[in-house]
N, C-alpha and C positions, 0 to 999 in steps of 0.2 A: 823768707825764702823766695827766690826768683821763680816767677810763674812758669817760665820756659823749663827750668830744671825740674819743677814739680811735675809738669806735663810729661817730660822725658822719663821721669821715674815711674809714673803711672803706666806709660806705654811699655817700659821694660818689664814691669811686674806682670802686666797683662800677657806679654809675649812669653815670659817664663811659664806662666800658668798654661797657656795654649800648648807650649812645647811639651810640658809634663803630661797634659791630657791627650794630645793627639799625635805625638811623635811615633808611637808604635803603629798606629793605623796608617800614618803617612808612609812609614818605612815599608810596611807590608804592601801597600798600594804600589809604591815605586818598585819594589822587588818583583811584584807580579807583572808589571809593565816592562821592566828592563831586563829581567832574567840575570842579574848580576848584583851580588850583595854590595860590593864596593861602589858601584855606580848608583845603586839605590840609596846608599848613605849620602853620596854627593848630591843626588837629586833631593833628598830630604832636607839637607842643609840649604840648598838653593831655594827650596819651597819656603822655608822659614825666613830666609832673607827677603823674599818677595812679600811674605806676610807682614814682616816688619815695615817694609816700604809702603805697603798698601793699607796699613792698619787704619789710618785716618779716613781713607776713602770708604772702608768697609762700614764704619760707624753709621753712615747714612743710608745703608742699603735697606730695602723694604722687605723686612720679614725673613731674610735669609739667616740661617743659623751659622755660627762660627765654624762648626764641623763641616758643613757642606761647602762653605767658602774655601776653607783650607784644603779640602780634598780636591776641589776644582783646580786650585793652584797647583797641587801636586800632579794631577793628571796632565795639565798643560805643560808643566816642567818636564814630565816624562816624555810627552809627545815631542818636545824640542830635542831631548836627548835621542829619541828614536830616529829623528831625521838626520842625525849625524852619520857620517860614512862608517865609523867604527861600529856603531850599534847594528847596522844592517847585516854585519857578518857574525853576530852572536847566535849560537845554536840554543834555542829555547829548550830543547830536550835536556841539555846539561843542567838547566835550572832545577828540574824535578829531581835529578840525581843528587843535588846538593841539599835537598830537604832532609831533615833528620829522620832516619829510618824508624826510630822508636815511636815517633809521633804520627807518622803517615803510613797507612796500610798500602798494600799493593793495589787494591781496588781504588783507593783514593788517588794514588799516583796516576793510574790509568785514566780516571775521570778528569783529573787535573790536566793531564796531557791533552785530552780532547778539548777541554775548555780553552786551553792556550792556542789551539788550532782554529778556534772560531774567528769569524771576521771581527775586526776591532769593535764595531758598534754593539755586537752581541756579547762579546767577551767583557766589555766594560760593565754592562748591566749585570751579568752573571757574577762578576767579581764583587761588585758593590752590594748586590742583593744577598748572595750566598756566603761570601767570604768575609764581608764586613757587616752583615746583618742590618743593612739600611733598608728603610721602607721605600716604597715607590715614589712618594712625594720628595724625599731627600735625594733620591737618584735623579729624578726629573730636574730638581734644582741644580744639582751638580752638573749634569749633562746639558742643561738648558733645553729640555724636551718636555712634552706633556706626560702626565701620569699614564695616559692610554698608550703613548708611544713606548714607555718603559714596559708596560704590560705586554704589548705586541712583541717587543724585542725579546723579552723573557720567554714567551711562548715559542717564538721562532728558534731561539737558542735551545730550548728544551727539546723541540722536534728534531733539530739537527743532532743533538747529543744522543737522543734515543736511537736515531738511525745509525749513527757511527758505533754506538755501543751494543747494538742489537746482536745477539749471538755471542756476546762476550761474557755472558753470565751476570749481567747487570740488569735485573728485571725491575729494579725500583726506580730507574731513571724515567 
């Protein structure tokens, strides 16, 4: 067998494995950033195209996990989408209305709306930490910031959320 074909087959299998393992997480991340299901699906596809193209470069990275690398690509792809003129006109409040009612309580919706109103830097860490259950080291790797910076952003986001939700019946924030 030709070595080039063999290498291509290994890359294809690796990508298929990564798509199976991380596509749900990538889609959720894109949806939280873009507030539109169809756009999130497009961003997910673009993310995996970029993963395919950069797969060889990733192999030599120092200690990064595949998960953090792929999520970083997804976030950057979403940022590119957000810079488009169309996306600036999207109403993020509609996004919460599209969430399935059976799975999300009114309290969760209210908290989620406040999270979506946080500044980008704070919203990113909240989404990765609370919605994707990532640890601070993984978040730091994705956002290319230190663990202490992640911790600081989480504390600041928590304080802002507490202030915004005070008096709304959310004592546990």
